[in-house]
C-alpha positions in Angstrom: -121.3 55.1 17.0 -118.9 57.2 14.9 -118.9 58.1 11.2 -115.6 59.0 9.6 -115.8 61.5 6.7 -113.1 62.9 4.4 -113.7 66.5 3.4 -112.1 68.8 0.9 -112.9 71.5 -1.7 -112.4 71.3 -5.4 -112.5 73.5 -8.5 -113.5 72.2 -12.0 -112.5 74.4 -14.9 -114.7 75.1 -17.9 -111.7 74.6 -20.2 -111.6 71.0 -19.0 -108.4 69.1 -19.2 -106.7 67.7 -22.2 -105.0 64.3 -21.9 -103.2 62.0 -24.2 -105.5 60.8 -26.9 -105.3 58.8 -30.2 -105.8 60.6 -33.5 -105.9 58.8 -36.8 -102.6 59.2 -38.7 -104.5 60.4 -41.8 -105.8 63.4 -39.9 -103.0 65.9 -40.5 -104.3 69.0 -38.6 -106.6 67.9 -35.7 -108.7 70.6 -34.1 -109.1 70.4 -30.3 -111.8 72.6 -29.0 -110.9 74.5 -25.8 -113.0 77.1 -24.0 -111.0 80.4 -23.9 -112.0 81.1 -20.3 -110.9 80.8 -16.7 -114.4 80.2 -15.4 -114.8 77.3 -13.0 -117.2 75.8 -10.5 -116.3 75.3 -6.9 -117.7 72.7 -4.5 -117.3 71.3 -1.0 -117.4 67.5 -0.8 -117.2 64.8 1.8 -117.1 61.1 1.5 -118.1 58.6 4.2 -115.1 56.3 4.7 -117.3 53.5 5.9 -120.2 53.5 3.4 -118.7 55.5 0.4 -121.6 57.9 0.5 -120.8 61.3 -1.0 -122.2 64.7 0.1 -121.4 67.9 -1.9 -122.4 71.6 -2.1 -121.6 74.0 -4.9 -120.5 77.4 -3.7 -119.0 80.4 -5.6 -116.2 80.9 -3.0 -114.5 79.1 -0.2 -114.5 80.9 3.1 -115.5 80.4 6.7 -119.1 81.2 6.1 -119.5 78.7 3.2 -117.5 76.1 5.1 -119.8 76.6 8.1 -122.8 76.0 5.8 -121.3 72.8 4.5 -120.5 71.5 8.0 -124.1 72.2 9.0 -125.3 70.3 5.9 -122.9 67.4 6.7 -124.1 67.2 10.3 -127.8 67.1 9.1 -127.2 64.5 6.4 -124.9 62.3 8.6 -126.4 59.9 11.0 -128.7 61.5 13.6 -127.2 59.9 16.7 -123.8 59.4 15.4 -120.6 61.4 16.1 -119.0 62.7 12.9 -115.2 62.6 12.7 -114.2 64.8 9.8 -110.7 64.4 8.3 -109.7 67.6 6.4 -106.7 69.7 5.4 -105.5 72.9 7.0 -107.1 75.5 4.8 -107.2 78.8 6.7 -110.9 79.0 6.8 -111.1 75.6 8.4 -109.6 77.2 11.5 -111.7 80.4 11.4 -112.7 82.0 14.7 -116.2 82.5 13.1 -116.7 78.7 13.3 -115.7 78.3 17.0 -119.1 79.0 18.6 -120.9 76.5 16.4 -118.1 73.9 16.8 -118.1 74.4 20.6 -121.9 74.0 20.7 -121.7 70.8 18.6 -118.4 69.3 20.0 -120.1 66.1 21.2 -121.6 65.7 17.6 -118.7 66.7 15.3 -114.9 66.4 15.6 -112.5 67.9 13.1 -109.2 66.0 12.6 -106.6 68.0 10.6 -104.1 66.3 8.3 -100.5 67.4 8.4 -99.6 70.3 6.1 -99.0 69.5 2.5 -100.3 66.0 2.5 -103.2 65.7 0.1 -102.2 62.1 -0.6 -103.6 61.3 2.9 -107.1 62.6 2.2 -109.2 59.9 0.5 -111.6 62.4 -1.2 -108.7 63.6 -3.4 -109.2 60.2 -5.2 -112.8 61.2 -5.8 -111.8 64.5 -7.4 -109.3 62.7 -9.6 -112.0 60.2 -10.8 -114.6 63.0 -11.4 -112.0 64.8 -13.5 -111.3 61.6 -15.4 -115.0 60.8 -16.0 -116.3 64.3 -16.5 -113.7 66.8 -17.7 -110.8 65.0 -19.5 -110.9 65.6 -23.3 -114.3 67.3 -23.1 -115.3 70.6 -24.6 -117.7 72.7 -22.5 -119.2 75.6 -24.5 -120.7 77.1 -21.4 -120.2 76.9 -17.6 -123.7 75.3 -17.3 -122.7 72.4 -19.5 -119.8 71.7 -17.1 -122.1 72.0 -14.0 -124.5 69.6 -15.6 -121.8 67.1 -16.4 -120.2 67.2 -12.9 -123.6 67.2 -11.1 -124.7 64.1 -13.0 -121.6 62.2 -11.8 -121.9 63.4 -8.2 -125.6 62.6 -8.0 -124.9 59.0 -9.1 -122.5 58.8 -6.1 -124.8 60.6 -3.7 -125.9 57.3 -2.2 -124.0 54.3 -1.1 -122.1 52.8 -4.0 -119.4 50.3 -4.7 -117.1 52.6 -6.7 -116.5 55.1 -3.9 -116.5 52.4 -1.3 -113.6 50.6 -3.1 -111.9 53.9 -3.8 -112.1 55.5 -0.3 -113.3 53.2 2.4 -111.0 52.0 5.2 -113.4 49.3 6.6 
């Protein structure tokens, strides 16, 4: 039995994202709070394309080592006797020589399928990132990075188990 997972990385900025919003006409000079920083959180995420289950891991940087850690987490949290087929983009560290020994050792357990270059629209987890931004960062003020982490983690923890929202958004079956 195979499990198909869509994997990607994402950054969420502390300054959030400002979108179109309604302001009463009597308010002549509205104030929009915006954190004057470039701080962000980074995370790996994978969504099961059959069940809609989400797995994620926050890391300070994306490189071959942290990607390897996430693959190990994914292989542990995926089904025990199931082969994992992981759909992902062509980030340089996804092809790192450092990962080759582990991937060779686990080749009957995990298969990486790479998308064509410059085709994020083909990766279903991109829809998850868009929904997280809409629910957690649009028109929000985060006075600290911890408040952003808390907001994003709350949403992702809700989706950590099988759920209808991600199932409808990402599932192929």
